N, C-alpha and C positions, 0 to 999 in steps of 0.2 A: 365069383356069385354073379349070377345072370342079372342082364341090363338093367330087368326092369324094376329088378328089386334093389339094384341098387340105386336107381333112380329115384324108385319112393325113399331110401332111407335119406340121401342126398337132402330131399325136399320136405321130407318128415324133419332133419337138422333146421334148413333153413326157416323153415315154417316156427320151429321154438325158437332159433335167435332171433327171428323179427316180432314173435311172442313176449321173449323178455327185453329189447331191444324199447318194445311200445310201455311195457312196464315200469322199465325202468324212468323214461321219459312223461308218464303220467306223476309217479310218485316225485321225481324231480321239479316238476311242476306243483301240485300240490303241495310240499314242503316250501319252496320258494316266496308262492301266492300268502302261504300265512306267516312265513319271516316276513315277508316285508310291510304287508297289513300291522302288523304288531310294530315293527320299527315305525310307521307312519303314524303310530297312535301317539308317540309319545316323542315327535320332533318338535313341538314347540318346547320341550323340556331340553332334548338332547339329540343329536342327529348320529345315526350308527351307520357307517356305511361298512360294505366288505367287499373284496378283489373278485370273489368265486367263490360259489355254492354246487357241493359233488354229493351226492348219492349213489349208494350200493346195495342193493338189493340182498346180495352174497353176506359182509359181514355186517349190514343194518346201520353201518352209521350216515349219520349226516355229517357233513363239512363246513364249516365257513371260515374261510383263505382269508389273511392279512383284515382283520377286522379292527376297526376304528370308530373311535368316538369323538364326538366337538361337541360346543356349548358357549352359547354365550357367558356362562360363570369359569370357562379355562381359557387359559394362555393360549392352547396348539393343540391342534388333534393329536389324542392320544393313541398309540397301538395296544389293544389288549392281545395281539397275535390270531391263533387259530384257534377255534372253537369246532369239538366232534360232541356231536348229541350221539350215544352209544344204545340207540333201541336193541329191543326185543328178536329182530330180525322182518323176513318178507311180510308174514299180515300184517304186523304193526304198522309197515310203513303204506299199507297201503289205505288203513282204516285208522290207525293211532290218532292224527289229526283231531279227525273230527270226534271220535270217540270220546278224549281229551274234552273237549268243549261241553259235552254232557255226564261229564264229572266220571269218566271211567278213566282209570291208569292201567298202565300194564304194568306184566308181574315184573319185570327187570326195566331199568334205566339207570343212563351212567352221562355225564357231563364233565365236557372236561376243555380246560383253557391252556395251549401250550404257549409256551415265548411271548408272555408276557414281561415287559420290562420297561422301567423308568430309563432315562438318563440321570444321572446328577449333576451333568452341567448342562443342563435344558429349560427350555422356559417355564415347565411344568415342576423343576425342582425348584424354581427360582419363588413361583407362585405359593407352593407349599412353605416353603420356607418363611413367605415372607407369613402364612395362617400359622405354624407352630410359632412364631414371635410372639405374634400376640395373645399365644396360650401360654407362653412359658412364664409370666407374671404370676399367675395365680398358681402355678406351682410350686415357685420360687419362694415363694410364703413360707411353706414349710420345707424345703430343701435347700439344706445348707454342706452338699455336698457337689461337685461334679459343676462350680460356679453357677446353681443355683436351677442347672436345666434336668427335668427330670422325663420329656417326651424331647424324642431328635429329632431333626427334618435333614435335608438333603446337604446342607452342608458340612451338618454332622459326620452325618455318615462319607461324607469325602475326606474330612479328616482322621475317621478311621482306616482310611485306606479303599472306599468304594468306590468304582467308578462307574456303576450301575447297578438298577437291584432289577434283576432276572429269576421268572417263579415259572413253574409249572405244577395245574391244580387239577383232581380228579374226586369227583363226587359220585357213588353209586349208590342203589337199591336194588334187595333184591328178594320177593316177597314168596313164601312158603306157602303155596295155600293148606298142605295135608295139616301142618304144625303149627298156621294159623302164625304165624309170625315173618317181623319185616327188617334184613340187616341193612343198615347202612354204614358206607365204609368211605373213607376222608382221606387227598392227602396232599398235601401242601409240603413243593421241594423249591425253597430259595437259594438259589448258589452262594455259596460263599456263607452262607447265612445258619441257616436250621432246615432241617425234616420234620415235618409234622404227619402223623399217621393217627385216623380216630374210626373206632367201630362201635359203634350201636347196636342194641341189640333190642326190638321190641315185640312181647308176647299180646296174644288176645286180641288179635286184628282180624275182625270175621274177612273182608275182601280190599279188593285195592279201590271201589270205587266210594263216591260220597254218601251212599246211602247206606251199606253195609259194614263201614267202616267199626262200628263199634256196635250193630247190632247184637254183638255178644259179652256186651260191658264194657269199660272203660280200657283202652290200651295198655299196658301195662307196663316201661321199662326195666328189663332183666338184668341189661350189663353193659357194658361201658368201659371202653379201655383207649388211653389214650397216651404216644408213644411221642418225645419230645427229642431228638438229636441233634446237638448242636452241632456246630461246623465250627465258625472261625466268631461269630458274632456275640460274642458272651467275652472271651478272651480280649479282644479288641474293645470293647465299653469298659473292660474295666481298666484297661489300660489307658483308653484317652480320660476317666472319668481319675482316674489315681495323678496322673498329671495335670487334668484341668482343678485339682483338687489341694497341688501340692505335696500328694502322701507317697507313699510308698504301696503298693499292691496292699499287702497285705493289712495297714494300716486304712485304706480307704475300705476294703471289705467289712473291717471292724464297726468302721461307722457308718457302713450301710448299712445294716442287719437291724441298729439301733437309731434307727431312724423315726419317729413319732410314729402314733397309732395315726394321726387324720393325716398324713404325710402317706400309709399305704391304703387307706380309705379312698386318696385322688389318684392314689395309681392300679391299684390291684382291685377294688372295690369295697377291701376287708382287711381287719389287723390281725397282721401272725402272731398266733404264741410263741413261745420258748420254743417248740419242739421246728415249728415251721420258720422260724427264723433261724435258725443253725441249719437247717436244710436248705435253707438259700444261700446261707455260707458255704458249705460244701461244694454247692452247684458253682459260685462264682472263683471257688478255687481252685475248682480240677471239672471244669465245664465240658459235662459229656452227655449225659441220656437222665430223663426226667418220665417214671412211666405212672400213669395215673389209672387206678378201675375203682369200678363202682358196679358194685348185684347187692341192690333194695330188694327185702325180702318184696311177698306177695302181700303184707300189712300193712307195707306203705303208703301213704296217704301224702303225694302232692300239695295238697291244699293247706296241709298240715302244719308246712316247715314255716309261716310268716310268724309260727309263737314258738318254733322252737331255740336251744340256743344253741352255738358252734359245734358243742359235743355233743348235743343228741340228733344233730343235722347231720354229722360225719357216721354215727352208727347206725342211725337208720337207714341212711345210703351205705354202709360197709361198704366206704374210704378206703383204700390201700393205695399210699403213695410211694414211692421209692425214688431216691435220688443216688446214680449212679450204682444201683443196683443194691442199696445199704434200704433198707424198710425205714421208715420216718413212723414211732409211735407215738408222738404226740402229736397231734392232728388240732388242737386249739385253737380258735380264731375269735375274734369279735366282728359283728357289722357295726357301720358305720350309725350313730344317730337320725332320724329323721330328718331332725334337722338343720343337719350336719351338709346331708346326701340334697336336699332342696337349694341351701345355698350356695354349694360348690359348684351342681348344675345348672343353675341360672348364671354365677358371672361367665362358665364355659360360656355357654350360651351365646353372653352378650359378646364375650371375647370374640367369637368365631365370627361376626358379624352379617350370619345369615341372610339377614335383606340385601346385602351388599351382592353375595355368593350368586345369589335366585334371579336376580333382577340383573346380572351382570358388569354393573358396576365394578371401576376398581375398590377392592379392600383397601378400607383405610389404612394408614401407618399405627404401629402397635405401640402400647405404652412405652416411655422411656426405660431400657435395661441398661444396666451396667454390664457390658462386654465383660466376660472372664479374657484373661491370660493366657492363650493358646501357645501352646509350644509350634514351632512352625516348623514345617516340615520340607524337606529340598523342592525347591521351585519345577514344577511340573515342565519336560523337554521332551523334545521326540527323544525315543529312544528304536536304538537298531531291532529289529524282532524276527524270529524265526516264522515262514514262511507255515508251519505246522501248528503252530500256535495263534493264527492268526483270529482262529475263534473266540479266542478269549477277550478280542478288543473290540466287539461290538460295542457298535454308536463313539471308539475312541475316534478323534481326526487323525488319520495315517496319510503319508506319503511315500509314492508307488513309484518305480523307478522300471520302468519295462527294459525289457534285453534290449529294443531298439533304441533307448535313450531317453523318450519321453518319460514326463513327469505326468501323474496324475494323486490331486492331490481335494482332499473331502472329507468326509463323515462317513465311514466304512457302517455302513446300517444290514448288511446281511451279507451270506457266502451259501453256493451252492459245493456243489464236487464240481463244478468246472471253474466259474466263475466269483470273481467278490464286486460287491455292489456299493458304489462309493458316492455317495450325496455330495453336494457342493450349491451355496446360495448363488443365486446368479438375479439379474434384474427382473424382476419382475413374478419371483418364485424360488424354485428349486429345481436342479437338476440331479439326473443319477446319470451315472458314468458305469459300463460295465468293462469288468478287466476280466479277463483269461488270466486264471491260471497258471498255464502256460508259457503267459509271454512276459510273467515278473520275476525279475533280475534282482532287487529286493525291496525289501519293506520296511517304513516308520512309525512307529506308534505313540502320539502326544498324552506321555503320562508322568504323574510323579511318583517313583521308588520311595 
């Protein structure tokens, strides 16, 4: 290649790289400014922080690393994990934020939360337990099983064998301009509990701006499909409640499906008929998969639901329910009387002590509750674990012995390909130690088997 042509090519490549770097810097600045402005506007209620913001013109992603939220109503800073915005790409990243302010939304958008978790032994868990204990007496008036417990707090999950709640979530939509349809997809994965997938299809949507969305008339719900795949949660819950009720598993399940209509009004929002109760029984005995689909016809009018019976609603929505791949043929149910709902919601609001929550005052003590006898499990202690399984013990307390004989003790908060990160309390706050994997001789984790 002639030298002058080679120089032109090199100069062109450098110009392109410089332009790309400049555009990415501009996009990064725009998103950071908009995000920081939004977070500042909610500071009177909550403080949201993040460690880093990255943008990619190639993938169209905007990612916030290590997002944390704190507030006067929270006992400690909560880690939300990593948050990613999936945009349509380069063009949107240049103009998207400004267009949204004008009411113009992109044809594709996704929102992802990775690595959200709550430590069942932490201060936040204790705070949640206090709230649950305040609410529990309301449900206990109808709950005759499981020691009167209808909702569970972190202390109950610990008894079921959970040391942390760890979840990932993604919600995204895609608009088809030719077909005038909007597809919405959502997935939620909670480790050792269960996985949820949902998809919604909406027809007759004219566009993705606030002005023309309904130019062709009211959008129509065309199809809904929800699938829940149980992991270990339901078997653990059945075992836990059976022991609290001093019953065998089958006896507890039989009694559970015979609970009063008022109990199901409070917990489910409706009282199932015989078919749904039997389907619930099948799921409790063999917890696998629940699949729900709806495909309402074009003549369906959502405004008329309030005047319909349970059977009419199911027929109009064309509901199809399967439990462990078996079709449920009787979908009858009853909605709660208006007077019951009003009284229940009022009692629930009073029990939550919202004024104390919003003002940051300590949550007052719950009403007296008779504590049920709980089968005691083995006392938690340190157990030697394999380094290959250390990811299963994030948030547990660990004792590490290095090759040279030094010890590193504290709470394991995260790991990467080369290091463990262990946090311990010191005077004035917390300190995080970095322990290289290659220097670890042995490791123990504190938990109950």
